[in-house]
C-alpha positions as semicolon CSV with decimal commas, in nm:
position;residue;x (nm);y (nm);z (nm)
1;M;-4,160;0,568;2,886
2;G;-3,939;0,706;3,165
3;A;-3,565;0,762;3,154
4;M;-3,496;0,469;3,388
5;S;-3,701;0,234;3,169
6;R;-3,517;0,355;2,855
7;R;-3,178;0,296;3,023
8;K;-3,286;-0,055;3,128
9;G;-3,405;-0,126;2,774
10;A;-3,083;0,002;2,620
11;A;-2,878;-0,209;2,864
12;G;-3,078;-0,519;2,772
13;Q;-3,036;-0,450;2,402
14;G;-2,661;-0,412;2,450
15;E;-2,635;-0,736;2,648
16;F;-2,830;-0,935;2,390
17;A;-2,645;-0,778;2,095
18;A;-2,315;-0,880;2,259
19;M;-2,451;-1,234;2,300
20;L;-2,535;-1,245;1,928
21;R;-2,188;-1,118;1,835
22;D;-2,035;-1,391;2,055
23;R;-2,226;-1,637;1,834
24;D;-2,085;-1,483;1,513
25;W;-2,394;-1,281;1,426
26;V;-2,369;-0,934;1,267
27;V;-2,572;-0,669;1,453
28;D;-2,690;-0,340;1,301
29;Q;-2,846;-0,073;1,524
30;L;-3,165;0,099;1,412
31;T;-3,239;0,468;1,434
32;A;-3,383;0,556;1,774
33;G;-3,753;0,630;1,784
34;L;-3,863;0,387;1,515
35;S;-4,132;0,148;1,630
36;T;-3,987;-0,135;1,424
37;G;-3,769;-0,344;1,652
38;D;-3,460;-0,278;1,859
39;F;-3,204;-0,380;1,596
40;I;-3,143;-0,598;1,292
41;A;-2,915;-0,901;1,315
42;T;-2,783;-1,145;1,056
43;D;-2,706;-1,500;1,163
44;P;-2,404;-1,705;1,045
45;Q;-2,623;-1,860;0,770
46;R;-2,688;-1,503;0,641
47;V;-3,053;-1,492;0,747
48;T;-3,156;-1,145;0,863
49;W;-3,387;-1,092;1,163
50;I;-3,562;-0,793;1,318
51;V;-3,487;-0,829;1,690
52;E;-3,704;-0,719;1,982
53;V;-3,537;-0,735;2,326
54;K;-3,731;-0,736;2,653
55;K;-3,548;-0,717;2,985
56;C;-3,831;-0,722;3,236
57;A;-3,951;-0,958;3,507
58;S;-4,247;-1,091;3,307
59;I;-4,263;-1,270;2,974
60;I;-4,604;-1,184;2,827
61;P;-4,788;-1,270;2,501
62;A;-4,790;-0,902;2,395
63;H;-4,410;-0,919;2,352
64;K;-4,442;-1,191;2,086
65;K;-4,726;-1,005;1,916
66;Q;-4,508;-0,693;1,900
67;A;-4,215;-0,888;1,752
68;I;-4,439;-1,047;1,486
69;E;-4,583;-0,707;1,390
70;Q;-4,235;-0,557;1,362
71;G;-4,127;-0,843;1,136
72;K;-4,420;-0,770;0,907
73;K;-4,339;-0,395;0,901
74;R;-3,976;-0,457;0,812
75;R;-4,050;-0,760;0,590
76;L;-3,795;-0,959;0,787
77;R;-3,812;-1,265;1,005
78;W;-3,877;-1,176;1,368
79;M;-3,678;-1,266;1,679
80;L;-3,784;-1,201;2,038
81;A;-3,536;-1,219;2,326
82;N;-3,677;-1,212;2,679
83;H;-3,428;-1,194;2,964
84;I;-3,501;-1,466;3,221
85;H;-3,528;-1,271;3,545
86;G;-3,264;-1,355;3,806
87;S;-3,033;-1,527;3,558
88;S;-2,784;-1,455;3,282
89;S;-3,002;-1,644;3,032
90;W;-3,249;-1,539;2,764
91;L;-3,557;-1,706;2,616
92;V;-3,511;-1,668;2,240
93;R;-3,804;-1,714;2,007
94;R;-3,764;-1,685;1,630
95;Q;-4,003;-1,712;1,341
96;N;-4,036;-2,077;1,228
97;K;-3,796;-2,202;1,499
98;L;-3,850;-2,377;1,831
99;P;-3,792;-2,159;2,140
100;E;-3,444;-2,186;2,292
101;V;-3,270;-2,071;2,608
102;W;-2,941;-1,897;2,535
103;H;-2,683;-1,844;2,807
104;Q;-2,433;-1,561;2,827
105;K;-2,069;-1,665;2,804
106;E;-1,883;-1,678;3,133
107;S;-1,635;-1,393;3,184
108;S;-1,278;-1,517;3,183
């Protein structure tokens, strides 16, 4: 993966982590280089998720497969966040939950 792609990925992870924090989630970064998700997050109900973030133009089935595999590796529930190209919104898919579209808070 090239440097530009890594920067884009890190920016997407930061944006989505901030969105989770705005929703009262706790976000823990993982050590770089591990192939087990981008970070771990705990929701307000104290359920912990392994989170995979994708900020690219396409939403493809391989992304969900990767998130599921990472959940199995970490023995955590999986969450996949795909940025919706051209918007400030994200398609959020979580294990045993219906897909949702989450919107970033407006800057004040």
